[in-house]
Structures are given as structure tokens and as C-alpha cells.
N, C-alpha and C positions, 0 to 999 in steps of 0.2 A: 053556365054554372050559376049557382045562387049564393047569396050571402049566408054565412053560417047561422045567422039569426032566423033565417027563413027555412032552413032545411035541417033534417036530422044529421048527426055526425056519421059520416061514412068512413069506411076503412081507408087509411092513407094510401095513395098510389105508390108503387115502387119507385124509388129514386134510381134513375138510370145514369150510368157513367161513374167514373172514379171520383171526380170532383164536381160538385154541382154549384155553379155560381149563384149567389143570392143577392139580387140587386134591390137597393132601396131607391125608389124613384117616386117623384111627385105624381100622383094619380096612377097607381099601379093598375087599376082596372083599364084605363085608357092605354097604358103601356102594353097590357096583355092583348088588347085589340090590335094595336099597331104591330106587335110581334107576330100575331097570327097572319096579318096581311103581308108583312115584310119578309118573314122567315118561315112561313108555313107552320108556325107553332101550333101545337094542340094543347089547349088548356084542359088539365085533368083534375084540378082541384082548386078551390078558393075558400078562404075563411075570412070573414069580415067582422067588424066591430058593431055591426047593426046601424052605423051612422054614416056609411058610405066610404069608410077607409078599410083597407085590406091588410091584415097582418101576414097573409100568406096566399100567394097565387102560384101554383105549380104548373109549369109549361114543359112540353117536350119539343125539342128542336133538334133535328138531324140526328136522332138516336140518343140524345142526352137530356138531362133535366136542367132547367133554369128556373129559379125561384124569384118571386117579386114580392115586395111589400111597400106600403106607403110609409113615409116618415112618421114617427110617433115621438115628437120632441118632448112631450110631457113624461115620457118613459126613458129619456136619455138617448133617443135615436133621432136626431135632427137630420134634415137632408143636407148632404155634403156632395157637391158635384164630383162625379167620378174622375179619376186621374191615374195615370201610371199603369194602365192595363188595357187590353182589348180582349174581346171574345172572338175566338177564331173558329170558323166553320170550314172544315176540310171536306172537299167533295170532288167528284170527277168533272164537275162543271161550275167552277167558281163564278164565271160570268153570269150564268143564269141566276144564282143566288144574289149577286151584286145588283143585277138589273131589277129583280123583284123588289129588293130593298129600296132602291132609288125610286121606282115607280110608286111605292107606298109612302114616300116622303123622306127617306134618309138623304143626308147630304154627302156628296162625293168628297172624300178626302184624298184618295189615291185610286185612279182608274185601274181596273184589272189589266195587268201586263205581264209579260214574261220577265222575271227578275234575274239578277245576276247568278242566283243559285240554281236556275234552270226550271223553276216552277212558275205557274201563274199565281198572281197575288194582287189583291186590291183591298181598299178600306172605305167604309162609310161611317158616318156618325148619325145616330138616331136622334129623334126629338128630345130625348132624355139625357143627351150628351154622352151616351155610351158609345165607345168606338168598337166597331165590328170589323173583322178581317175575314177574307175569303181566300182560300188557297186550294191548289190542285195541280194536276199534271199539265205541262205545257203542250 
């Protein structure tokens, strides 16, 4: 994908899923690269400020949309470390998702295991302090 300053404006890709998380992370471009390795994300759009920061990067992960942007403190959007949520990926093979994320550089928070509710579940934290959870059948 190219910075908006380098490419003509294309039609916006369809947003998939009922709720699309929009993450503000330091170095959204590097985060997109990481999410592509860790979560098999497909980058479908990006719009930058022409100076290396991105106000919008649109990813597709496991059938849904995830959006990224860099912080823009001069516009009232400073970076604030994420807290109080996780992004959950439900699949038939949560261990495979977990293993790929760890191999890409995510930190293990909770290894995948069969939980008291009868499903497999595990968690990792990415280099941007976002907590990701993986769940599926036992």
C-alpha cells in the first residue's frame, strides 16, 4: 500500500464485521506489518499525512476489519496505552493463531488451554501493548 500523498484516492474498502476496532498505536505502519505476520492480516487501505504518519490503515483479520492510526497529539489524539479490553479471535484452531503470534514476537500472557467453561483459550500481548485472545472448541 502507498501513502495517500503518493497515490490517487481509491474507493474505500468495505468494513467487515459488526464492530470494527480502531487502534491508535505508535508507528501504525510497523504495527500493520506485525499484524500481517502475527495474525495473517491483509492490509486493504492506508492513508498517510505525507510525512510518515498514518491517519488510517485498514486491515482484515479473520473475517473482520481492524483499523489503525498513528497518534496525532497536535489534533487532540495523543498516544494512550491500551487498557481494559482485548481483541478476541475465535477459530477452530486457537493454538495455531497463538503460535503464529508468538513466533512473530507477541508475548505470552496465558498459554492456550482448556478452560473451566470447556473451550480452549489463550492470550498474548503484542509489541503495542494490545492484548489479543484466542478461543475455540476444546
